[in-house]
N, C-alpha and C positions, 0 to 999 in steps of 0.2 A: 225435840225432833225437828230436824231441818225440813223434812217433807211437809210438815204442818205449817211452818213459818212461810215457806215458799208458796204454798197453795193459798194460804190466808191472804198474802200480799196480792196475789193475782186477782182475787175476788174483792179487793178493797178493804180487807179486815186488818186491824192492827192489834198486835199482841200486848197484853198487860200481864206481867209476872210469868210469862212463858206457859201459863195454863189457861188463859182466857183470851179470846180473840173477838173484838167488837167491831161492828160497823153501824154507824148511826145514819138513819134516814129521817125525814121530817116527821113521820108518824110513829116510827118504830126504832128500837135498838135491837140488833141481831147479835147473837153470841154463840160462839163455839167454845166449849169447855172441855179440857182434858182433866179427867178425874182419876186419881189413884185409888186403887182398892185398899181397904184396910187390912186385907188378908194376904197380901203378897205383892208380886211384881206385875200384877194385872192393872191395866188402865182401861177407862171407858171414855167414849166421846159423846158428849151431850150437846145438842143444838137447842137453842131457845130464842124466843122473840118476846120483847117487852113492848107494850103499848104505852107510849108516852103520856097520852091524856088520862091514863088510869093511875098515874103516879109519877112524881118527879124523881127519877133515878138517873144518875149519870152512868154508872157502871153496875147494872143490876146483877144479882147473883142468879145463876142458872135455875136453882130450885125455887126462886120467887117469880120467875117469868110467867107470862100468860099463856104461852104455847111452848111445849117442850117435847123432845124426843131423843132417844138414843140413836146415834147415826146408824148402827148396824141393824136397827129394827126395820129399816126401809129396804134392806138388801135381800136378795134371794138366798136361800139356805146355804149353798156352797160358798158364796161370797161372804156372807155374814160369818161363817165359821172361819174362813181364812183371815178376815179382818180382825176377828176376836183373837185369833192366834197371834197375829202381828202385834197386837196391843199387849200381849202377855210376854214380858221380857224373859220369863223362864222357859218359854217355848223356843226351841232351837230353830232359827231361820237365818239365812245369810242376810247381812245388813241391807243390801240393795233390794232384796225381795221384800223385806219388812217395810222399807221406805216406799216401795212401789205400791204395796197393798194399802198402806195408810193413805198415801197420796191419792190413789184412785178412789178409795172409799169416801174420804172427806170432800174430794172435789165434786162428786156427784150428790152424795146424800147428806153432806154437812154444809159446806160453804155454798155449794151449787143451789141447794134448796133455800138456804137462808138469803142468798142474793136475790131471790124472787120476792122476798117479804118486805118490800120497800113501803108498803102501806098496810093498814089494818085489814083492808079487804083482801089484798093478795096474800097476806099471811094466813088468813082464815081459809082461803081457797087452797093453799098448800096443805094446811092441816086437814081439810076435808079429803083431798087427794090421797093423803098418806094415812088416813084413818084405817084401822082403829088404834094403831100403835103410837099415836100422837095425843098428848094430854093437852086439852084446852080448858083453861079455868072457867068456871061458871060465870065469873065476872066478865070475861071477854065475850062469852056467848050472849049474856044479857045485853051488853052494849051493842052487839051485832044486831040483835032483834029490835033494839030501840031505834036503830038507824033505819 
């Protein structure tokens, strides 16, 4: 999806295998992952943050990250529905409309939020702002309390 690559680049993310986009900071690694459904032509967008001091990973998998959310979980109902439809290739949409919906969604709720996660502190602030639809591992919360 060219809308994804273009938006990733604008936020300083680089693609790996066309499904993962990473940006590395001194304390964190941020990731946006395009996940294909096992059941059809539906895709999902997952955003995640890895805390470097909790493990030496160069390219962490989204499902192993310390903070995770589905991009559409942060959207208002109507926008979430339109974004989900845009990620479903079986749903009939003109190509430019599909790209616009994906671009706008990941710009704000994917790469836009991840770009604020340059430190553990700011990543946890983003997670708190976006609660309850953000998963924060207990390990990350324990480390936060220890500081």
